[in-house]
mmCIF file of the N, C-alpha and C atoms, coordinates in Angstrom:
data_MODEL
# 
_entry.id   MODEL 
# 
loop_
_atom_site.group_PDB 
_atom_site.id 
_atom_site.type_symbol 
_atom_site.label_atom_id 
_atom_site.label_alt_id 
_atom_site.label_comp_id 
_atom_site.label_asym_id 
_atom_site.label_entity_id 
_atom_site.label_seq_id 
_atom_site.pdbx_PDB_ins_code 
_atom_site.Cartn_x 
_atom_site.Cartn_y 
_atom_site.Cartn_z 
_atom_site.occupancy 
_atom_site.B_iso_or_equiv 
_atom_site.pdbx_formal_charge 
_atom_site.auth_seq_id 
_atom_site.auth_comp_id 
_atom_site.auth_asym_id 
_atom_site.auth_atom_id 
_atom_site.pdbx_PDB_model_num 
ATOM 1   N N  . MET A 1 1  ? 95.165  -103.874 -34.632 1.00 0.00 ? 1  MET A N  1 
ATOM 2   C CA . MET A 1 1  ? 95.173  -103.353 -33.291 1.00 0.00 ? 1  MET A CA 1 
ATOM 3   C C  . MET A 1 1  ? 94.833  -104.479 -32.327 1.00 0.00 ? 1  MET A C  1 
ATOM 4   N N  . GLY A 1 2  ? 95.803  -104.864 -31.495 1.00 0.00 ? 2  GLY A N  1 
ATOM 5   C CA . GLY A 1 2  ? 95.574  -105.907 -30.521 1.00 0.00 ? 2  GLY A CA 1 
ATOM 6   C C  . GLY A 1 2  ? 94.903  -105.362 -29.282 1.00 0.00 ? 2  GLY A C  1 
ATOM 7   N N  . LEU A 1 3  ? 94.492  -106.274 -28.431 1.00 0.00 ? 3  LEU A N  1 
ATOM 8   C CA . LEU A 1 3  ? 93.886  -105.860 -27.176 1.00 0.00 ? 3  LEU A CA 1 
ATOM 9   C C  . LEU A 1 3  ? 94.922  -105.159 -26.317 1.00 0.00 ? 3  LEU A C  1 
ATOM 10  N N  . SER A 1 4  ? 94.496  -104.103 -25.658 1.00 0.00 ? 4  SER A N  1 
ATOM 11  C CA . SER A 1 4  ? 95.429  -103.356 -24.832 1.00 0.00 ? 4  SER A CA 1 
ATOM 12  C C  . SER A 1 4  ? 95.785  -104.164 -23.586 1.00 0.00 ? 4  SER A C  1 
ATOM 13  N N  . ILE A 1 5  ? 97.012  -104.025 -23.180 1.00 0.00 ? 5  ILE A N  1 
ATOM 14  C CA . ILE A 1 5  ? 97.485  -104.726 -22.008 1.00 0.00 ? 5  ILE A CA 1 
ATOM 15  C C  . ILE A 1 5  ? 97.351  -103.780 -20.823 1.00 0.00 ? 5  ILE A C  1 
ATOM 16  N N  . PHE A 1 6  ? 96.794  -104.297 -19.731 1.00 0.00 ? 6  PHE A N  1 
ATOM 17  C CA . PHE A 1 6  ? 96.521  -103.472 -18.553 1.00 0.00 ? 6  PHE A CA 1 
ATOM 18  C C  . PHE A 1 6  ? 97.809  -102.890 -17.987 1.00 0.00 ? 6  PHE A C  1 
ATOM 19  N N  . ASN A 1 7  ? 98.920  -103.598 -18.110 1.00 0.00 ? 7  ASN A N  1 
ATOM 20  C CA . ASN A 1 7  ? 100.194 -103.100 -17.587 1.00 0.00 ? 7  ASN A CA 1 
ATOM 21  C C  . ASN A 1 7  ? 100.646 -101.833 -18.305 1.00 0.00 ? 7  ASN A C  1 
ATOM 22  N N  . ASP A 1 8  ? 100.296 -101.682 -19.569 1.00 0.00 ? 8  ASP A N  1 
ATOM 23  C CA . ASP A 1 8  ? 100.647 -100.472 -20.304 1.00 0.00 ? 8  ASP A CA 1 
ATOM 24  C C  . ASP A 1 8  ? 99.853  -99.266  -19.800 1.00 0.00 ? 8  ASP A C  1 
ATOM 25  N N  . ILE A 1 9  ? 98.632  -99.517  -19.375 1.00 0.00 ? 9  ILE A N  1 
ATOM 26  C CA . ILE A 1 9  ? 97.776  -98.430  -18.909 1.00 0.00 ? 9  ILE A CA 1 
ATOM 27  C C  . ILE A 1 9  ? 98.211  -97.944  -17.530 1.00 0.00 ? 9  ILE A C  1 
ATOM 28  N N  . ILE A 1 10 ? 98.754  -98.824  -16.721 1.00 0.00 ? 10 ILE A N  1 
ATOM 29  C CA . ILE A 1 10 ? 99.140  -98.478  -15.353 1.00 0.00 ? 10 ILE A CA 1 
ATOM 30  C C  . ILE A 1 10 ? 100.185 -97.362  -15.329 1.00 0.00 ? 10 ILE A C  1 
ATOM 31  N N  . THR A 1 11 ? 101.027 -97.291  -16.334 1.00 0.00 ? 11 THR A N  1 
ATOM 32  C CA . THR A 1 11 ? 102.104 -96.307  -16.343 1.00 0.00 ? 11 THR A CA 1 
ATOM 33  C C  . THR A 1 11 ? 101.627 -94.888  -16.630 1.00 0.00 ? 11 THR A C  1 
ATOM 34  N N  . LEU A 1 12 ? 100.368 -94.718  -17.056 1.00 0.00 ? 12 LEU A N  1 
ATOM 35  C CA . LEU A 1 12 ? 99.845  -93.398  -17.389 1.00 0.00 ? 12 LEU A CA 1 
ATOM 36  C C  . LEU A 1 12 ? 99.523  -92.605  -16.122 1.00 0.00 ? 12 LEU A C  1 
ATOM 37  N N  . SER A 1 13 ? 99.613  -91.282  -16.228 1.00 0.00 ? 13 SER A N  1 
ATOM 38  C CA . SER A 1 13 ? 99.226  -90.421  -15.111 1.00 0.00 ? 13 SER A CA 1 
ATOM 39  C C  . SER A 1 13 ? 97.702  -90.270  -15.112 1.00 0.00 ? 13 SER A C  1 
ATOM 40  N N  . ASN A 1 14 ? 97.171  -89.677  -14.049 1.00 0.00 ? 14 ASN A N  1 
ATOM 41  C CA . ASN A 1 14 ? 95.722  -89.516  -13.942 1.00 0.00 ? 14 ASN A CA 1 
ATOM 42  C C  . ASN A 1 14 ? 95.162  -88.624  -15.048 1.00 0.00 ? 14 ASN A C  1 
ATOM 43  N N  . THR A 1 15 ? 95.878  -87.574  -15.409 1.00 0.00 ? 15 THR A N  1 
ATOM 44  C CA . THR A 1 15 ? 95.390  -86.694  -16.479 1.00 0.00 ? 15 THR A CA 1 
ATOM 45  C C  . THR A 1 15 ? 95.436  -87.406  -17.829 1.00 0.00 ? 15 THR A C  1 
ATOM 46  N N  . GLU A 1 16 ? 96.465  -88.203  -18.053 1.00 0.00 ? 16 GLU A N  1 
ATOM 47  C CA . GLU A 1 16 ? 96.546  -88.962  -19.302 1.00 0.00 ? 16 GLU A CA 1 
ATOM 48  C C  . GLU A 1 16 ? 95.428  -90.000  -19.375 1.00 0.00 ? 16 GLU A C  1 
ATOM 49  N N  . ILE A 1 17 ? 95.091  -90.594  -18.236 1.00 0.00 ? 17 ILE A N  1 
ATOM 50  C CA . ILE A 1 17 ? 93.996  -91.566  -18.199 1.00 0.00 ? 17 ILE A CA 1 
ATOM 51  C C  . ILE A 1 17 ? 92.678  -90.864  -18.520 1.00 0.00 ? 17 ILE A C  1 
ATOM 52  N N  . SER A 1 18 ? 92.463  -89.678  -17.949 1.00 0.00 ? 18 SER A N  1 
ATOM 53  C CA . SER A 1 18 ? 91.234  -88.926  -18.216 1.00 0.00 ? 18 SER A CA 1 
ATOM 54  C C  . SER A 1 18 ? 91.115  -88.578  -19.703 1.00 0.00 ? 18 SER A C  1 
ATOM 55  N N  . GLU A 1 19 ? 92.221  -88.170  -20.304 1.00 0.00 ? 19 GLU A N  1 
ATOM 56  C CA . GLU A 1 19 ? 92.220  -87.858  -21.732 1.00 0.00 ? 19 GLU A CA 1 
ATOM 57  C C  . GLU A 1 19 ? 91.952  -89.115  -22.565 1.00 0.00 ? 19 GLU A C  1 
ATOM 58  N N  . ALA A 1 20 ? 92.526  -90.241  -22.147 1.00 0.00 ? 20 ALA A N  1 
ATOM 59  C CA . ALA A 1 20 ? 92.304  -91.493  -22.867 1.00 0.00 ? 20 ALA A CA 1 
ATOM 60  C C  . ALA A 1 20 ? 90.856  -91.949  -22.744 1.00 0.00 ? 20 ALA A C  1 
ATOM 61  N N  . ILE A 1 21 ? 90.236  -91.694  -21.600 1.00 0.00 ? 21 ILE A N  1 
ATOM 62  C CA . ILE A 1 21 ? 88.827  -92.038  -21.414 1.00 0.00 ? 21 ILE A CA 1 
ATOM 63  C C  . ILE A 1 21 ? 87.965  -91.231  -22.379 1.00 0.00 ? 21 ILE A C  1 
ATOM 64  N N  . ILE A 1 22 ? 88.227  -89.951  -22.466 1.00 0.00 ? 22 ILE A N  1 
ATOM 65  C CA . ILE A 1 22 ? 87.464  -89.095  -23.377 1.00 0.00 ? 22 ILE A CA 1 
ATOM 66  C C  . ILE A 1 22 ? 87.645  -89.552  -24.824 1.00 0.00 ? 22 ILE A C  1 
ATOM 67  N N  . GLN A 1 23 ? 88.869  -89.874  -25.192 1.00 0.00 ? 23 GLN A N  1 
ATOM 68  C CA . GLN A 1 23 ? 89.147  -90.334  -26.552 1.00 0.00 ? 23 GLN A CA 1 
ATOM 69  C C  . GLN A 1 23 ? 88.434  -91.657  -26.836 1.00 0.00 ? 23 GLN A C  1 
ATOM 70  N N  . ALA A 1 24 ? 88.453  -92.577  -25.882 1.00 0.00 ? 24 ALA A N  1 
ATOM 71  C CA . ALA A 1 24 ? 87.803  -93.876  -26.072 1.00 0.00 ? 24 ALA A CA 1 
ATOM 72  C C  . ALA A 1 24 ? 86.289  -93.720  -26.189 1.00 0.00 ? 24 ALA A C  1 
ATOM 73  N N  . GLU A 1 25 ? 85.712  -92.815  -25.397 1.00 0.00 ? 25 GLU A N  1 
ATOM 74  C CA . GLU A 1 25 ? 84.269  -92.580  -25.491 1.00 0.00 ? 25 GLU A CA 1 
ATOM 75  C C  . GLU A 1 25 ? 83.891  -91.999  -26.854 1.00 0.00 ? 25 GLU A C  1 
ATOM 76  N N  . LYS A 1 26 ? 84.703  -91.101  -27.377 1.00 0.00 ? 26 LYS A N  1 
ATOM 77  C CA . LYS A 1 26 ? 84.449  -90.540  -28.705 1.00 0.00 ? 26 LYS A CA 1 
ATOM 78  C C  . LYS A 1 26 ? 84.557  -91.619  -29.773 1.00 0.00 ? 26 LYS A C  1 
ATOM 79  N N  . GLU A 1 27 ? 85.583  -92.456  -29.648 1.00 0.00 ? 27 GLU A N  1 
ATOM 80  C CA . GLU A 1 27 ? 85.776  -93.528  -30.619 1.00 0.00 ? 27 GLU A CA 1 
ATOM 81  C C  . GLU A 1 27 ? 84.603  -94.512  -30.579 1.00 0.00 ? 27 GLU A C  1 
ATOM 82  N N  . LEU A 1 28 ? 84.139  -94.844  -29.377 1.00 0.00 ? 28 LEU A N  1 
ATOM 83  C CA . LEU A 1 28 ? 83.009  -95.749  -29.239 1.00 0.00 ? 28 LEU A CA 1 
ATOM 84  C C  . LEU A 1 28 ? 81.741  -95.142  -29.840 1.00 0.00 ? 28 LEU A C  1 
ATOM 85  N N  . PHE A 1 29 ? 81.542  -93.848  -29.612 1.00 0.00 ? 29 PHE A N  1 
ATOM 86  C CA . PHE A 1 29 ? 80.392  -93.168  -30.216 1.00 0.00 ? 29 PHE A CA 1 
ATOM 87  C C  . PHE A 1 29 ? 80.452  -93.247  -31.737 1.00 0.00 ? 29 PHE A C  1 
ATOM 88  N N  . ASN A 1 30 ? 81.625  -92.968  -32.298 1.00 0.00 ? 30 ASN A N  1 
ATOM 89  C CA . ASN A 1 30 ? 81.774  -93.012  -33.758 1.00 0.00 ? 30 ASN A CA 1 
ATOM 90  C C  . ASN A 1 30 ? 81.528  -94.406  -34.306 1.00 0.00 ? 30 ASN A C  1 
ATOM 91  N N  . LEU A 1 31 ? 82.011  -95.428  -33.606 1.00 0.00 ? 31 LEU A N  1 
ATOM 92  C CA . LEU A 1 31 ? 81.788  -96.800  -34.064 1.00 0.00 ? 31 LEU A CA 1 
ATOM 93  C C  . LEU A 1 31 ? 80.306  -97.165  -34.015 1.00 0.00 ? 31 LEU A C  1 
ATOM 94  N N  . ARG A 1 32 ? 79.625  -96.758  -32.950 1.00 0.00 ? 32 ARG A N  1 
ATOM 95  C CA . ARG A 1 32 ? 78.194  -97.038  -32.849 1.00 0.00 ? 32 ARG A CA 1 
ATOM 96  C C  . ARG A 1 32 ? 77.413  -96.265  -33.911 1.00 0.00 ? 32 ARG A C  1 
ATOM 97  N N  . PHE A 1 33 ? 77.862  -95.053  -34.201 1.00 0.00 ? 33 PHE A N  1 
ATOM 98  C CA . PHE A 1 33 ? 77.215  -94.256  -35.237 1.00 0.00 ? 33 PHE A CA 1 
ATOM 99  C C  . PHE A 1 33 ? 77.381  -94.929  -36.603 1.00 0.00 ? 33 PHE A C  1 
ATOM 100 N N  . LYS A 1 34 ? 78.579  -95.420  -36.867 1.00 0.00 ? 34 LYS A N  1 
ATOM 101 C CA . LYS A 1 34 ? 78.817  -96.124  -38.131 1.00 0.00 ? 34 LYS A CA 1 
ATOM 102 C C  . LYS A 1 34 ? 77.939  -97.359  -38.228 1.00 0.00 ? 34 LYS A C  1 
ATOM 103 N N  . LYS A 1 35 ? 77.781  -98.070  -37.117 1.00 0.00 ? 35 LYS A N  1 
ATOM 104 C CA . LYS A 1 35 ? 76.942  -99.268  -37.113 1.00 0.00 ? 35 LYS A CA 1 
ATOM 105 C C  . LYS A 1 35 ? 75.488  -98.899  -37.403 1.00 0.00 ? 35 LYS A C  1 
ATOM 106 N N  . ALA A 1 36 ? 75.004  -97.831  -36.772 1.00 0.00 ? 36 ALA A N  1 
ATOM 107 C CA . ALA A 1 36 ? 73.609  -97.422  -36.942 1.00 0.00 ? 36 ALA A CA 1 
ATOM 108 C C  . ALA A 1 36 ? 73.320  -96.928  -38.353 1.00 0.00 ? 36 ALA A C  1 
ATOM 109 N N  . THR A 1 37 ? 74.301  -96.295  -38.986 1.00 0.00 ? 37 THR A N  1 
ATOM 110 C CA . THR A 1 37 ? 74.101  -95.773  -40.339 1.00 0.00 ? 37 THR A CA 1 
ATOM 111 C C  . THR A 1 37 ? 74.585  -96.748  -41.411 1.00 0.00 ? 37 THR A C  1 
ATOM 112 N N  . ARG A 1 38 ? 74.948  -97.933  -40.977 1.00 0.00 ? 38 ARG A N  1 
ATOM 113 C CA . ARG A 1 38 ? 75.384  -99.009  -41.878 1.00 0.00 ? 38 ARG A CA 1 
ATOM 114 C C  . ARG A 1 38 ? 76.590  -98.638  -42.724 1.00 0.00 ? 38 ARG A C  1 
ATOM 115 N N  . GLN A 1 39 ? 77.478  -97.882  -42.128 1.00 0.00 ? 39 GLN A N  1 
ATOM 116 C CA . GLN A 1 39 ? 78.746  -97.579  -42.792 1.00 0.00 ? 39 GLN A CA 1 
ATOM 117 C C  . GLN A 1 39 ? 79.711  -98.718  -42.496 1.00 0.00 ? 39 GLN A C  1 
ATOM 118 N N  . PRO A 1 40 ? 80.709  -98.910  -43.346 1.00 0.00 ? 40 PRO A N  1 
ATOM 119 C CA . PRO A 1 40 ? 81.656  -99.992  -43.088 1.00 0.00 ? 40 PRO A CA 1 
ATOM 120 C C  . PRO A 1 40 ? 82.514  -99.722  -41.843 1.00 0.00 ? 40 PRO A C  1 
ATOM 121 N N  . PHE A 1 41 ? 82.629  -100.736 -41.001 1.00 0.00 ? 41 PHE A N  1 
ATOM 122 C CA . PHE A 1 41 ? 83.473  -100.657 -39.815 1.00 0.00 ? 41 PHE A CA 1 
ATOM 123 C C  . PHE A 1 41 ? 83.823  -102.077 -39.397 1.00 0.00 ? 41 PHE A C  1 
ATOM 124 N N  . LYS A 1 42 ? 84.764  -102.192 -38.501 1.00 0.00 ? 42 LYS A N  1 
ATOM 125 C CA . LYS A 1 42 ? 85.189  -103.504 -38.015 1.00 0.00 ? 42 LYS A CA 1 
ATOM 126 C C  . LYS A 1 42 ? 84.502  -103.757 -36.675 1.00 0.00 ? 42 LYS A C  1 
ATOM 127 N N  . PRO A 1 43 ? 83.612  -104.746 -36.612 1.00 0.00 ? 43 PRO A N  1 
ATOM 128 C CA . PRO A 1 43 ? 82.824  -104.968 -35.400 1.00 0.00 ? 43 PRO A CA 1 
ATOM 129 C C  . PRO A 1 43 ? 83.662  -105.272 -34.147 1.00 0.00 ? 43 PRO A C  1 
ATOM 130 N N  . HIS A 1 44 ? 84.814  -105.876 -34.314 1.00 0.00 ? 44 HIS A N  1 
ATOM 131 C CA . HIS A 1 44 ? 85.630  -106.212 -33.144 1.00 0.00 ? 44 HIS A CA 1 
ATOM 132 C C  . HIS A 1 44 ? 86.184  -104.959 -32.461 1.00 0.00 ? 44 HIS A C  1 
ATOM 133 N N  . GLU A 1 45 ? 86.212  -103.842 -33.183 1.00 0.00 ? 45 GLU A N  1 
ATOM 134 C CA . GLU A 1 45 ? 86.709  -102.605 -32.592 1.00 0.00 ? 45 GLU A CA 1 
ATOM 135 C C  . GLU A 1 45 ? 85.784  -102.096 -31.485 1.00 0.00 ? 45 GLU A C  1 
ATOM 136 N N  . ILE A 1 46 ? 84.487  -102.389 -31.586 1.00 0.00 ? 46 ILE A N  1 
ATOM 137 C CA . ILE A 1 46 ? 83.554  -101.981 -30.534 1.00 0.00 ? 46 ILE A CA 1 
ATOM 138 C C  . ILE A 1 46 ? 83.915  -102.701 -29.235 1.00 0.00 ? 46 ILE A C  1 
ATOM 139 N N  . LYS A 1 47 ? 84.128  -103.994 -29.323 1.00 0.00 ? 47 LYS A N  1 
ATOM 140 C CA . LYS A 1 47 ? 84.454  -104.773 -28.129 1.00 0.00 ? 47 LYS A CA 1 
ATOM 141 C C  . LYS A 1 47 ? 85.771  -104.315 -27.514 1.00 0.00 ? 47 LYS A C  1 
ATOM 142 N N  . SER A 1 48 ? 86.781  -104.123 -28.331 1.00 0.00 ? 48 SER A N  1 
ATOM 143 C CA . SER A 1 48 ? 88.082  -103.738 -27.791 1.00 0.00 ? 48 SER A CA 1 
ATOM 144 C C  . SER A 1 48 ? 88.049  -102.330 -27.205 1.00 0.00 ? 48 SER A C  1 
ATOM 145 N N  . THR A 1 49 ? 87.272  -101.438 -27.821 1.00 0.00 ? 49 THR A N  1 
ATOM 146 C CA . THR A 1 49 ? 87.153  -100.069 -27.300 1.00 0.00 ? 49 THR A CA 1 
ATOM 147 C C  . THR A 1 49 ? 86.408  -100.067 -25.968 1.00 0.00 ? 49 THR A C  1 
ATOM 148 N N  . LYS A 1 50 ? 85.344  -100.856 -25.870 1.00 0.00 ? 50 LYS A N  1 
ATOM 149 C CA . LYS A 1 50 ? 84.607  -100.948 -24.614 1.00 0.00 ? 50 LYS A CA 1 
ATOM 150 C C  . LYS A 1 50 ? 85.487  -101.524 -23.508 1.00 0.00 ? 50 LYS A C  1 
ATOM 151 N N  . ARG A 1 51 ? 86.290  -102.499 -23.857 1.00 0.00 ? 51 ARG A N  1 
ATOM 152 C CA . ARG A 1 51 ? 87.179  -103.102 -22.867 1.00 0.00 ? 51 ARG A CA 1 
ATOM 153 C C  . ARG A 1 51 ? 88.237  -102.091 -22.399 1.00 0.00 ? 51 ARG A C  1 
ATOM 154 N N  . ARG A 1 52 ? 88.836  -101.380 -23.346 1.00 0.00 ? 52 ARG A N  1 
ATOM 155 C CA . ARG A 1 52 ? 89.846  -100.380 -22.993 1.00 0.00 ? 52 ARG A CA 1 
ATOM 156 C C  . ARG A 1 52 ? 89.239  -99.279  -22.119 1.00 0.00 ? 52 ARG A C  1 
ATOM 157 N N  . LEU A 1 53 ? 88.025  -98.863  -22.452 1.00 0.00 ? 53 LEU A N  1 
ATOM 158 C CA . LEU A 1 53 ? 87.331  -97.846  -21.669 1.00 0.00 ? 53 LEU A CA 1 
ATOM 159 C C  . LEU A 1 53 ? 87.076  -98.338  -20.247 1.00 0.00 ? 53 LEU A C  1 
ATOM 160 N N  . ALA A 1 54 ? 86.660  -99.574  -20.105 1.00 0.00 ? 54 ALA A N  1 
ATOM 161 C CA . ALA A 1 54 ? 86.419  -100.141 -18.775 1.00 0.00 ? 54 ALA A CA 1 
ATOM 162 C C  . ALA A 1 54 ? 87.713  -100.228 -17.970 1.00 0.00 ? 54 ALA A C  1 
ATOM 163 N N  . GLN A 1 55 ? 88.800  -100.614 -18.616 1.00 0.00 ? 55 GLN A N  1 
ATOM 164 C CA . GLN A 1 55 ? 90.082  -100.695 -17.925 1.00 0.00 ? 55 GLN A CA 1 
ATOM 165 C C  . GLN A 1 55 ? 90.538  -99.319  -17.451 1.00 0.00 ? 55 GLN A C  1 
ATOM 166 N N  . LEU A 1 56 ? 90.390  -98.326  -18.296 1.00 0.00 ? 56 LEU A N  1 
ATOM 167 C CA . LEU A 1 56 ? 90.795  -96.970  -17.930 1.00 0.00 ? 56 LEU A CA 1 
ATOM 168 C C  . LEU A 1 56 ? 89.960  -96.437  -16.774 1.00 0.00 ? 56 LEU A C  1 
ATOM 169 N N  . LYS A 1 57 ? 88.647  -96.637  -16.843 1.00 0.00 ? 57 LYS A N  1 
ATOM 170 C CA . LYS A 1 57 ? 87.777  -96.152  -15.777 1.00 0.00 ? 57 LYS A CA 1 
ATOM 171 C C  . LYS A 1 57 ? 88.052  -96.879  -14.464 1.00 0.00 ? 57 LYS A C  1 
ATOM 172 N N  . THR A 1 58 ? 88.318  -98.169  -14.535 1.00 0.00 ? 58 THR A N  1 
ATOM 173 C CA . THR A 1 58 ? 88.622  -98.939  -13.335 1.00 0.00 ? 58 THR A CA 1 
ATOM 174 C C  . THR A 1 58 ? 89.897  -98.437  -12.677 1.00 0.00 ? 58 THR A C  1 
ATOM 175 N N  . LEU A 1 59 ? 90.926  -98.240  -13.463 1.00 0.00 ? 59 LEU A N  1 
ATOM 176 C CA . LEU A 1 59 ? 92.196  -97.772  -12.926 1.00 0.00 ? 59 LEU A CA 1 
ATOM 177 C C  . LEU A 1 59 ? 92.056  -96.383  -12.310 1.00 0.00 ? 59 LEU A C  1 
ATOM 178 N N  . LEU A 1 60 ? 91.350  -95.494  -12.987 1.00 0.00 ? 60 LEU A N  1 
ATOM 179 C CA . LEU A 1 60 ? 91.158  -94.143  -12.460 1.00 0.00 ? 60 LEU A CA 1 
ATOM 180 C C  . LEU A 1 60 ? 90.370  -94.181  -11.153 1.00 0.00 ? 60 LEU A C  1 
ATOM 181 N N  . THR A 1 61 ? 89.336  -95.010  -11.087 1.00 0.00 ? 61 THR A N  1 
ATOM 182 C CA . THR A 1 61 ? 88.544  -95.141  -9.865  1.00 0.00 ? 61 THR A CA 1 
ATOM 183 C C  . THR A 1 61 ? 89.390  -95.674  -8.717  1.00 0.00 ? 61 THR A C  1 
ATOM 184 N N  . LEU A 1 62 ? 90.220  -96.671  -8.992  1.00 0.00 ? 62 LEU A N  1 
ATOM 185 C CA . LEU A 1 62 ? 91.085  -97.220  -7.944  1.00 0.00 ? 62 LEU A CA 1 
ATOM 186 C C  . LEU A 1 62 ? 92.058  -96.170  -7.428  1.00 0.00 ? 62 LEU A C  1 
ATOM 187 N N  . ARG A 1 63 ? 92.642  -95.412  -8.331  1.00 0.00 ? 63 ARG A N  1 
ATOM 188 C CA . ARG A 1 63 ? 93.593  -94.374  -7.914  1.00 0.00 ? 63 ARG A CA 1 
ATOM 189 C C  . ARG A 1 63 ? 92.906  -93.283  -7.105  1.00 0.00 ? 63 ARG A C  1 
ATOM 190 N N  . LEU A 1 64 ? 91.715  -92.883  -7.521  1.00 0.00 ? 64 LEU A N  1 
ATOM 191 C CA . LEU A 1 64 ? 90.994  -91.850  -6.789  1.00 0.00 ? 64 LEU A CA 1 
ATOM 192 C C  . LEU A 1 64 ? 90.554  -92.345  -5.412  1.00 0.00 ? 64 LEU A C  1 
ATOM 193 N N  . ASP A 1 65 ? 90.217  -93.633  -5.303  1.00 0.00 ? 65 ASP A N  1 
ATOM 194 C CA . ASP A 1 65 ? 89.872  -94.205  -3.998  1.00 0.00 ? 65 ASP A CA 1 
ATOM 195 C C  . ASP A 1 65 ? 91.061  -94.177  -3.054  1.00 0.00 ? 65 ASP A C  1 
ATOM 196 N N  . VAL A 1 66 ? 92.245  -94.486  -3.582  1.00 0.00 ? 66 VAL A N  1 
ATOM 197 C CA . VAL A 1 66 ? 93.452  -94.456  -2.754  1.00 0.00 ? 66 VAL A CA 1 
ATOM 198 C C  . VAL A 1 66 ? 93.724  -93.039  -2.265  1.00 0.00 ? 66 VAL A C  1 
ATOM 199 N N  . ILE A 1 67 ? 93.577  -92.069  -3.146  1.00 0.00 ? 67 ILE A N  1 
ATOM 200 C CA . ILE A 1 67 ? 93.793  -90.670  -2.768  1.00 0.00 ? 67 ILE A CA 1 
ATOM 201 C C  . ILE A 1 67 ? 92.782  -90.251  -1.700  1.00 0.00 ? 67 ILE A C  1 
ATOM 202 N N  . GLU A 1 68 ? 91.530  -90.659  -1.880  1.00 0.00 ? 68 GLU A N  1 
ATOM 203 C CA . GLU A 1 68 ? 90.482  -90.301  -0.918  1.00 0.00 ? 68 GLU A CA 1 
ATOM 204 C C  . GLU A 1 68 ? 90.746  -90.930  0.443   1.00 0.00 ? 68 GLU A C  1 
ATOM 205 N N  . LYS A 1 69 ? 91.223  -92.165  0.465   1.00 0.00 ? 69 LYS A N  1 
ATOM 206 C CA . LYS A 1 69 ? 91.532  -92.824  1.737   1.00 0.00 ? 69 LYS A CA 1 
ATOM 207 C C  . LYS A 1 69 ? 92.683  -92.120  2.448   1.00 0.00 ? 69 LYS A C  1 
ATOM 208 N N  . LYS A 1 70 ? 93.684  -91.679  1.700   1.00 0.00 ? 70 LYS A N  1 
ATOM 209 C CA . LYS A 1 70 ? 94.802  -90.952  2.305   1.00 0.00 ? 70 LYS A CA 1 
ATOM 210 C C  . LYS A 1 70 ? 94.315  -89.652  2.934   1.00 0.00 ? 70 LYS A C  1 
ATOM 211 N N  . ARG A 1 71 ? 93.429  -88.958  2.221   1.00 0.00 ? 71 ARG A N  1 
ATOM 212 C CA . ARG A 1 71 ? 92.899  -87.695  2.747   1.00 0.00 ? 71 ARG A CA 1 
ATOM 213 C C  . ARG A 1 71 ? 92.067  -87.930  3.999   1.00 0.00 ? 71 ARG A C  1 
ATOM 214 N N  . SER A 1 72 ? 91.233  -88.963  3.980   1.00 0.00 ? 72 SER A N  1 
ATOM 215 C CA . SER A 1 72 ? 90.385  -89.227  5.144   1.00 0.00 ? 72 SER A CA 1 
ATOM 216 C C  . SER A 1 72 ? 91.216  -89.681  6.334   1.00 0.00 ? 72 SER A C  1 
ATOM 217 N N  . ASN A 1 73 ? 92.295  -90.444  6.087   1.00 0.00 ? 73 ASN A N  1 
ATOM 218 C CA . ASN A 1 73 ? 93.182  -90.843  7.181   1.00 0.00 ? 73 ASN A CA 1 
ATOM 219 C C  . ASN A 1 73 ? 93.880  -89.632  7.788   1.00 0.00 ? 73 ASN A C  1 
ATOM 220 N N  . THR A 1 74 ? 94.256  -88.687  6.964   1.00 0.00 ? 74 THR A N  1 
ATOM 221 C CA . THR A 1 74 ? 94.895  -87.474  7.445   1.00 0.00 ? 74 THR A CA 1 
ATOM 222 C C  . THR A 1 74 ? 93.921  -86.665  8.297   1.00 0.00 ? 74 THR A C  1 
ATOM 223 N N  . LEU A 1 75 ? 92.681  -86.576  7.856   1.00 0.00 ? 75 LEU A N  1 
ATOM 224 C CA . LEU A 1 75 ? 91.679  -85.847  8.621   1.00 0.00 ? 75 LEU A CA 1 
ATOM 225 C C  . LEU A 1 75 ? 91.412  -86.518  9.964   1.00 0.00 ? 75 LEU A C  1 
ATOM 226 N N  . VAL A 1 76 ? 91.353  -87.831  9.985   1.00 0.00 ? 76 VAL A N  1 
ATOM 227 C CA . VAL A 1 76 ? 91.119  -88.569  11.227  1.00 0.00 ? 76 VAL A CA 1 
ATOM 228 C C  . VAL A 1 76 ? 92.265  -88.322  12.200  1.00 0.00 ? 76 VAL A C  1 
ATOM 229 N N  . LYS A 1 77 ? 93.491  -88.323  11.701  1.00 0.00 ? 77 LYS A N  1 
ATOM 230 C CA . LYS A 1 77 ? 94.649  -88.070  12.558  1.00 0.00 ? 77 LYS A CA 1 
ATOM 231 C C  . LYS A 1 77 ? 94.614  -86.655  13.122  1.00 0.00 ? 77 LYS A C  1 
ATOM 232 N N  . LEU A 1 78 ? 94.209  -85.687  12.321  1.00 0.00 ? 78 LEU A N  1 
ATOM 233 C CA . LEU A 1 78 ? 94.119  -84.308  12.789  1.00 0.00 ? 78 LEU A CA 1 
ATOM 234 C C  . LEU A 1 78 ? 93.040  -84.146  13.857  1.00 0.00 ? 78 LEU A C  1 
ATOM 235 N N  . ILE A 1 79 ? 91.935  -84.851  13.679  1.00 0.00 ? 79 ILE A N  1 
ATOM 236 C CA . ILE A 1 79 ? 90.846  -84.757  14.633  1.00 0.00 ? 79 ILE A CA 1 
ATOM 237 C C  . ILE A 1 79 ? 91.239  -85.413  15.967  1.00 0.00 ? 79 ILE A C  1 
ATOM 238 N N  . GLN A 1 80 ? 91.969  -86.515  15.891  1.00 0.00 ? 80 GLN A N  1 
ATOM 239 C CA . GLN A 1 80 ? 92.358  -87.234  17.111  1.00 0.00 ? 80 GLN A CA 1 
ATOM 240 C C  . GLN A 1 80 ? 93.415  -86.489  17.912  1.00 0.00 ? 80 GLN A C  1 
ATOM 241 N N  . GLU A 1 81 ? 94.159  -85.625  17.294  1.00 0.00 ? 81 GLU A N  1 
ATOM 242 C CA . GLU A 1 81 ? 95.209  -84.894  18.005  1.00 0.00 ? 81 GLU A CA 1 
ATOM 243 C C  . GLU A 1 81 ? 94.687  -83.776  18.791  1.00 0.00 ? 81 GLU A C  1 
# 
C-alpha cells in the first residue's frame, strides 16, 4: 500500500470523505490496539493512516469553509438590499 495521493482524494464527494474519515479512524484505532497488545502489524501503516486521515480532514475543512463563506456572502447581500 503506497502513500495516498492528494489528487485522488480531491475527486471524492463530501459524504465519501466523511465515510473515509470514519474508516481511517477505525483503522488507526485497530493499529494502535495491535501495537499495545503486541500483536503483529506493520508500523509504517500507522504513519500512512495518520497522513491519510489528516489529508481527508484538511480537504473536508477547506470545502466546508468555502460553503460557509458562500452562505455568509449571501446573507450579507440580503441584508444590504
